[in-house]
N, C-alpha and C positions, 0 to 999 in steps of 0.2 A: 504493499500500498504506501502511495505518494507522502514525504511529508507535508501536514499541515500547520499552517502559522499565524499566531495570534497576535495580537498588539495590546497592551498593556498602556492606557493614555492618564496622564495625573497631570494637570495644569497644563504646561507648555512642553512637559517630557513624553515622550512615545519609545516604547521599548518593542521591542520583536523579539517574539518566542517561536519555538518550535513546539508543539504537541508531544509527548512522552507515550506515544500509542504501544511501543513495542511492553514498556513496562507498568503501563494503565491503560488496558484496553477499554475498561468500561467506563470508567471516568472521565476519560479523555472525549469518548464517544459522547457523554452524558454533556460534558461542559460546553462542548462545542456545537451542541444542538441547541442549548440555550444562550447562545451568545446573541448580542453583547449583554453582559449582567454590568450592571450597576453597583458598586459598593462604596463603600465609607471606609478609607483606611485607617489605624491606629497602631501607634506603637503596643508591642504585646508588653503585659506586665513581669511575664517569668523568663523571657525565651530568649534573652540577649537582643540581637539585632536582627527581628522578628517582626514583621508588621502584620495587622492579623484585621480582617472586615469585620466590622461593627456587627451585621446580622447575618444568617446561616443562610446558603444557597438551597432552596427548597426543592425536591423532586429529585434527588441526586441519592445515589446507593454506590457502594463499594462492592465489584466481584472477587472472587475467590483465584484471580488472576494478577489483581492489581497491587502493587507492593508498596510496602509500607517500610522504607529504611530508617533506622535508627537514627540517624544525622542527618541534614540537611547541609547544603553549600549555597553560594551567591548565585543568584538568578533564579533559584526553583520558585515555581507557585506551586503551592500543595492545596489540598482538600482534607482537612482535619474529621477523623471518622465520628467523632462523639458531638461535635457541636455543629458539624456540617459548614464553617466558616473557612473562607480562603485565606490561606499564608502566604506569605511573601518574604523569603529570606534574602538578605541584602548584606550581610556579612558572617561573623562568626558568632553562632547562635544556635539551640536546639529547641524544635516546638516542645512545650510544657507547660504544667501547671504547677501548684504550690506541691505536689503529692510525686510528681515526677514525670516522665516523657509522655507526649501524647503520641498515637497512631494517627498518621498522616500520608496522604496519597499523591506524591509528585506527580502532575498531570503536565506541568510545560517547562521547559528552562529559556531562559532568556539569553541571550547572545549579545557580541560586541563588546563596547567597553562599558563595564557596571559601575566606575566610579559616579556618574550620575545618578545610579541608581541606587549607591551607598548614601549620597547626598539626600538624595530624597527622604531616604528609610532614618535619616538622622534628623530632617528637619521636623519630623511627626512628633518628637521628643517636644520640641520647643514651641513646635506651631500648632498641634491638636491635628484634629481630624481632617481628613483631605477626600474630595470625592475623584473618584477614578472609575474608569471604564474599562473592562476586560471584552473585546471585539476580533473578527476575523480580519487579519492582515490583508491589506490590499495587494500586496505581493504574495503572491502564493507559489513562486518557481525559485526564487535565489537561495541558494542555502543559508543557514544562519549562519551570521558572523561570526568568528574568532573574537575571543577578547584580544586586544593589543599584548605585544609583546615589549617588555623591557629589553634594554642593553645588556647582552651577555653574550659569552661565548656558546658555540654549539658543542652540544656532544651525544656520543652513541651511547644506547644502553642495548644489549643484550640479554635476554631472559631464555634458557634452553635454546630452541633454532630459531627463536624471532629475534628483531633488531628493531629501535626505533629513534626518532631524534628527539632529541630536547635539547633547552637553551637555559642555561645558569640563570640563576636570579642573582645577580649580581649588584644590582641596585637596593633590594630588599634585604637581603641577606650576603651583604660583603665580605664581610669577616669568614664567615663560614664557607660561601662559595668560591672565596680564594682558596680556603685551605682545600677544599675538596678538588680542586683544578691542580693543586701541585701534588696531590696523592695520586692522580692518575698518569699510567693505567693501573685500574683497580681490577682484580679477579678475585672471584670468591664463587658463593654457593648462594641459592635464593630459599628458602622455607616461609611458610605461614606462620603465625603467632597465634597461637593459644590465646583467648580473651578479647583478642582486638580485630576481630573482623579480619575484612578483605585487604589486609596489610601485608606488604612484600619484606623480608628482613634479609638483611646482606650479611652473611657470614665469611669472613675472610680468611685466608690460610694463614696457617705459621707463617710466623716472618714480618706481616705487615703492621702497622701501628695498631693496637689494639685498645680498647675502651673495655675488654669484659667478657664472656661469653664468646671470644673469637670475633669481636665486633670491630668496625672501623672506628678510631678516634681522631677526630678533628679539631684544629682550632677553632672557638666558637664566642663571638660577642652574647652573652646573655640574654642582653637586649633584642638579640634576633629570634629567639626561642620564644616566638610569641603566639602560636598558633595551638591551641589545643584540640579542635576537630577539622581533620586532615581533609583535605579537598582532592577527588579523584582526577589522575592525571599529573600529579607533581610527585617529586623526590622532596623527602623533607629529610634532617638531621636530629637526633635525638642525643643532648648531651648530658652531662653527670655519669653518674656510673650506675648498670651498663650504660654505653654510649653507642651510637651505630646509624646506620642509614636506612631509612623505610621508605615505601612506594605504596601509595594509594591508589587503588586502582579502579574498581566497580563502582565504588559508591564512596561517599564520605565517611569517614573514620574515626576512632580517637585510640589512644595508647591508654588502657587503663592501670592504672599504679599499684603499688604494694597493697593497699586497701581491697582491690581486688573487687567481684561484682557486685559487693554488698554495699560497698562506699562508693564505688564508679569515681575514684578518684581518678582524674585525668593529668598526661603529662604534656606541658608545652612543648613544641618544637620547632625548629625555623626551618622554614622552606627554602630548598635549595635548587630545585631546576623544575620546568615544567614540560611536558611533551609537547611538541608540534604537531600535526600534519596526522596522518591515519597510524594510530599506535594501537589500533583494534586486537593485531594478532598478538601483540604482547600482552593485552590485557586478558585475551583468551588464554594463553599460556598461564598467566599468573591464575588463575581462576581455578586451574586443574593442580595446583602444588598439594593440595590436599589430599588430591587421588594418587599423583604419579610421586610425590616425595620430593627432595630435594633437586633442584637444578642448576646449570651454571649461571652464573649472573656477573657481568661486567660492565663496566664503565670507561669511554675511549673521551678522550678531547680531540675536538674535529678541528675547529679553527678560532681563531681570535673575535669574531662578531662583530667587528667594529669597523 
């Protein structure tokens, strides 16, 4: 089925999004059939950088194939199962109330430059409720725009038999990214991590700079370790002990600390690199780690990117 696109309009801002029909077949179809939707958006009280509609969307129900991932990432439009309200993630946040996380179905993903979306979301705290409309996009042919890349050197990531290109986040995490570049070429193995969802962990061979548990140790500024919710398509560095490289693959995830699943203590990490282009083959290879066991994982510096 061809991609379908919608628009979120709020004041002078227009954000184009793609329906996530493969992960939310029933919800996305029902939302599409109800467009345009007129909403009033407010800053949520419990969820960090997430906005919510004041009123529910009537006549919508989730199907058994509609996914409810436990974490959100910027640009997602969601339908919350209990209240039937629309939510919008514009930064570090997790949809929840005072008692814990809430089940929500992501039905669309906004593309392009998300900085105006973040600014819009943050204005809700100071300016209060804002009227918004979700409507079918005028342009139903163009692919969804990628978020712009910051300046940074290009690297190659190989996992098993797949490879993908990525770009270092040398403006976001200059100290950590520079240390990562100096450590390349890096050859090790990849495993998944119990308790932390779809995260890939790099284990390095004996002889590499190690941060515990055969993991890579890098120089890092603690101020760069500022993300507790890890976005799909990014490479991260965990400082402290143990330290090491993590890759978020299929969906947003979080590193759970020593308190385990009962306290849900999360660990802040530094974003190191972001995949560019089509990296779906590597993502699918990562999804099989629990089935296939560990696989070779390597990082190579390709050029100076400047």
